[in-house]
N, C-alpha and C positions, 0 to 999 in steps of 0.2 A: 581815095577811096580806100578802107582797110578791106583787105581779102580775108577769106576763111583760112586759107594757107598761112597768111602773116599773124593771125590770132592764135592759130593752132603753135606755130613756131614759138612765139612770143611767150605762150603759157607754159608750154614744156622747157624752155630755157630759163625761165625766171622763178619756177614753183620750186622752193628749196628743197623740198624732198626728192624731186627729180634731178635737180643740179648736182645733189650729193652723188649721185649714179652716173649720168650721162652727161652731165656738163653740157656741152653744145654738141655733142653727137648726136642730132636731130634732123632728119633729113626727109624730103619729100619723095613720094612714089617707090624706091626701091633702096635696097640694101648698097652701098658702095663697093665699088669692085675691091678692095682691101680695107674690111670694115675692122673696125675696134670694138670690143663688145665691153659692156653692154652699150645700146642704142637702141633710138627708138626711129620708126620709120611712119609717116601718116601718109594716108590716101585722102587729098583734098578734092572736093567738087569739082574741081578742072577735070579730073579722071573720071567723072560721072555723066550720065546724061541728065537732061532737064527734070526728067520724072522724079530726081533726087531731092528737090527742091519742093517745100511747101510752105504757100502763105498761111500765117496765123495773126490774128489781131490779140494783142494782150494790153491790157491798161490804155485802150485807145489807140493804139500805135500797131501799125502793121510790120511785122518780122518774117523774115525767110528762115524757114527752119531747115536744117541739113544735118545728115549723119555722117561723119568722118570716122574713118578707122584708123587708129593709131594703134602700133604693133611693137610690143617690147621683144627684144631679142639679148639672150645672153647665153653665154656657156655653162651657166650653173643654174640649176632648176630653182633653189631656194630664192637666189638673187633675183632670177626673173619675175617669180612672184611676189616679191618683195616689192620690185619697181612697178608691177601692174597695179598692187594696191595703192602706190603712189600717184599713178596716171588716174586711178579712180577718185583719189581724195583731191587732185588738182580739177578736176573737170565735173565732179558731181555736186550741182549746185551752185556752179561758178556763174557769176556775174560780173561784167566790168563796169557796168553803168549804161554810158550812151550806145556802147557797139554791141556786146554780147548781153542779152537781156536775159538768158537762162541758158542751163545745160543740165544735161543728165546723162548718166550711164545707160545706153540702150541693149547693150547686150556684151558678152566675153567668150572666147574660145581660147584652149591652150593647144598646143603642139611640139611633138619633138621632131625633129630632121636629122634622120641619120646619115643622110649627105653631107651635112654641113656640120653636124655634130653640135647643135645649137638649140635652145628651148626658144619657145614663142609663145607670147599672148596676145591675141587681137581682142583689142577693145572698143567697141562700137558707142561714139560720144553724139548725142543729139544738141545740137547749138542752135540757138534761136539768136538771130541778129538784126540789128536794123536794116531796114531796107531801105536803100539809097536812092 
């Protein structure tokens, strides 16, 4: 069974526009103890309660729809914004055929952390995937 976490990791580590910036510095749930910037952190549905899942029928097939948050972290503002644009390119309208039926950008917000001297952009991605 393909998990949302594996779908997000795979897309973020194979989309050329993201690989150029973050390579495989893509991690679930939290920033690593000794981070190397820039990097992506995603919160998968494993961290969310069941109310985050919605069922929807598209084209006669039932899909589960879930929103995942992908956060870009960088020590440089312009770089952070550029990576955020690539995340949106990677996910807006993405479909992988039988597993991911559709996806779109559901929201975005940017923050600067004085404590860590890092810029971040949170991007909410809604993914419709085949219900197993």
